[in-house]
N, C-alpha and C positions, 0 to 999 in steps of 0.2 A: 504494499499500500504506499502511495506517495506521501512524503512529509507535508505538513501543513503549509510551510513556506513555499514549497513547490506548487501546491494547489493554488495558493493565494496569488503567486506570480502569474500563473496561467489565467486566472480570473481577471487580474488587472490588465493583462495583455488583450483579452477579449473586449474588455470595457474600452480600452484605448482605440482598438480597431473600429469599434462602432462610433465613438465620439469624434474621431478624426474627420470623418466625412462631413458631419455637421459643422465642425470647426472650420473646415476649408470652405464649404458653401457659404458660411456666415461672412467670410471675408471677400467675397467676389461680387459684391454689388457694383463695384467699380473695377476696372481692369487692373490686374496685378500679374507680375511675372513670378516664376517659381521661387527664386531666391528671396524676393521680397515677402512672399508668403511664409517661407521658413522663418524669417526675422519677425514678422508680425505675430505669428502663432507662438513663437518663443517668448516674445514680450508679454503675451497674454496668458502665459503659463501653460501652453500646450506645445512643448517642444516636439518637433517632428524631423526626422532624418530626411535629407534630400532623396535618398534611395527609396524611401517610402512614399514621399510626396509626388515625385514625377510619375511613377506608374499609376498612382491614384488619379492625378490630373488627366492622364491619357484615357483611363477607364471612364471617368466621368464625362469626358468629351465624346468618347465613342457611344456612351449611353444617351447623348443628346442633352445632358444637363449643363454642359459648359461649351463655349465656343472659344476659339483662339485666333489670334492674329499676330503676325510678326511685325515688329516696329524696328526700323533700322535708323532712326534719327539720332540715337545716342551714340556713345563710344563703341558699342557693339550691339549686334542684333539681339533682340529679346522677344520671346514668345509670351504674349499677354493672354490671360484667361479671364473670362467674364461669364456670369450666369446667363443661360438662355431663359426663355419663358418657362419651360419645363423645369429648369434648374431652380428658378425662383419659387415655383409651386412646390417642388420637392423640399426646398429649404423651409418654407413656411409650414408644410405638413410635418416634417421631421421635428421642427422646433416645437410645434404644438404637442406632438406626441411626447417629446422629451419633458416638457413642462407637466404634462399629465402624469408621467411616471414619477 
């Protein structure tokens, strides 16, 4: 039988996985690029590794919840992400469910 700490660590990991989607969606009412999201989430107490964030952004875009566009006006090209209409609805629904729980 696994030790309590091992069980608890697994539960915390599951909780983080679920809340990271809500956290990311909450920050994309205006365009942000990946690294800026890493910084914003860390400042708000939800640190996320870039290796976790970028696959999540691609998955959410594939699901139609985000759209992206490249901007080349700065020192280097950056891919910016923004909620779609479906993404906004998903965020609002998930937020309401989160508050109910």
